[in-house]
Every structure is written in C-alpha cells, then in structure tokens.
C-alpha positions as CSV (number, residue, x, y, z in Angstrom):
1,M,58.6,50.8,94.2
2,D,55.0,49.9,92.9
3,S,55.6,47.5,90.0
4,D,52.9,44.7,90.1
5,I,55.6,41.5,89.8
6,T,54.2,39.9,91.8
7,R,55.7,36.3,90.4
8,I,59.3,35.7,90.9
9,T,62.0,32.9,91.1
10,V,65.1,33.8,92.8
11,S,68.1,30.9,92.8
12,R,71.7,31.5,94.2
13,V,74.3,30.7,91.8
14,S,78.3,31.1,91.3
15,G,79.2,32.7,87.8
16,H,82.1,34.7,86.3
17,G,82.4,37.7,84.4
18,Q,84.1,41.1,84.7
19,Q,83.9,41.1,88.3
20,I,87.1,40.5,90.4
21,K,86.6,40.4,94.2
22,E,90.0,39.0,95.8
23,E,89.9,37.2,99.1
24,I,91.8,36.4,102.1
25,Y,92.1,32.4,102.3
26,R,94.8,30.6,104.9
27,G,96.8,33.6,104.8
28,R,97.1,34.1,101.2
29,Q,95.4,36.6,98.9
30,I,93.6,34.7,95.9
31,V,91.0,35.3,92.9
32,P,88.0,33.1,93.3
33,N,87.1,31.4,89.9
34,L,83.3,31.9,90.6
35,T,81.4,34.4,92.9
36,P,78.0,33.7,94.5
37,K,75.4,35.7,92.4
38,I,71.5,35.8,92.5
39,R,69.4,34.6,89.3
40,V,65.9,36.2,89.1
41,D,63.6,34.3,86.6
42,I,60.4,36.8,85.9
43,V,58.3,35.7,83.0
44,V,55.4,38.3,82.2
45,N,53.1,38.7,79.0
46,D,54.2,40.7,76.0
47,E,52.8,44.2,77.2
48,F,54.8,43.9,80.8
49,V,58.3,43.3,79.1
50,D,59.5,46.8,79.1
51,P,57.8,48.0,82.6
52,T,59.3,45.0,84.2
53,C,62.6,45.6,83.0
54,K,62.6,49.3,83.6
55,T,61.8,48.4,87.5
56,I,64.4,46.0,87.5
57,I,67.3,48.9,86.3
58,D,65.8,51.2,88.5
59,A,65.9,48.6,91.7
60,A,69.4,47.2,90.6
61,K,71.3,49.6,89.4
62,T,74.4,51.3,91.7
63,N,75.0,55.1,91.7
64,G,76.3,56.1,88.1
65,G,76.5,52.2,87.6
66,T,79.8,49.8,88.5
67,V,80.3,46.3,87.1
68,G,78.6,44.0,88.6
69,D,75.1,45.5,88.7
70,G,73.6,42.7,86.4
71,K,72.6,41.9,82.9
72,I,68.8,41.3,82.0
73,F,68.4,38.4,79.2
74,I,65.3,38.5,77.7
75,T,64.0,35.3,75.8
76,N,60.6,34.3,74.3
77,L,58.9,31.7,76.2
78,E,57.1,28.8,73.4
79,D,54.3,27.4,75.9
80,C,53.2,27.9,79.3
81,I,51.0,25.3,80.9
82,R,49.4,25.7,84.1
83,I,49.0,22.4,85.8
84,R,46.5,23.0,87.9
85,T,43.8,24.3,85.3
86,E,45.5,23.3,82.4
87,E,45.3,26.5,81.1
88,R,47.9,27.8,78.2
89,G,50.1,30.8,77.3
90,G,49.3,34.2,78.8
91,Q,46.4,32.5,81.0
92,A,48.5,30.5,82.2
93,I,51.5,33.3,83.7
C-alpha cells in the first residue's frame, strides 16, 4: 500500500469502550477497566484528509469490520509552526 503518509506520531494509550477482553489474574476471571490501545496522530493539509482516511480504513479494518477496529477523529488545526525554519500553516506540515 503506497499512500505517501510520511509523518506520524504513535503513542501507547489505555482506553475503555465497547471492546471487552476478559483476563485471568491470580486464578480469577476479571474484566479490566482500561484496555491497552495505540493512538496514531497524523497531520495533513486539507486535500490529503480523504486519501489519508481511506488508507487508514483499508489498513485497520478487519475482515468485515469488528468492534475494536478503531476510530478516526478529524479536527481542524488552528496553526502549525516549524520551529527550525519558523514556517507557518501548510508549509510547516
């Protein structure tokens, strides 16, 4: 898959949603409140939003789609400044 996404940030996070995973701890069955997850942050210019979302969906969706495949949140970025060159906006991305 060649999508030209070259700048991403990946973080390990914990979350709680519809996904339920039972575990055995010291011989007892438990359901943890928080599940380990991965958060991926990608910042793109407006014209790359749809192709980026399509690429993420194609890569993350399991066969037929299941609970736990993830979500995509699209938010507006007020501004971006590249510290090294002091470029702003789309040029800095």
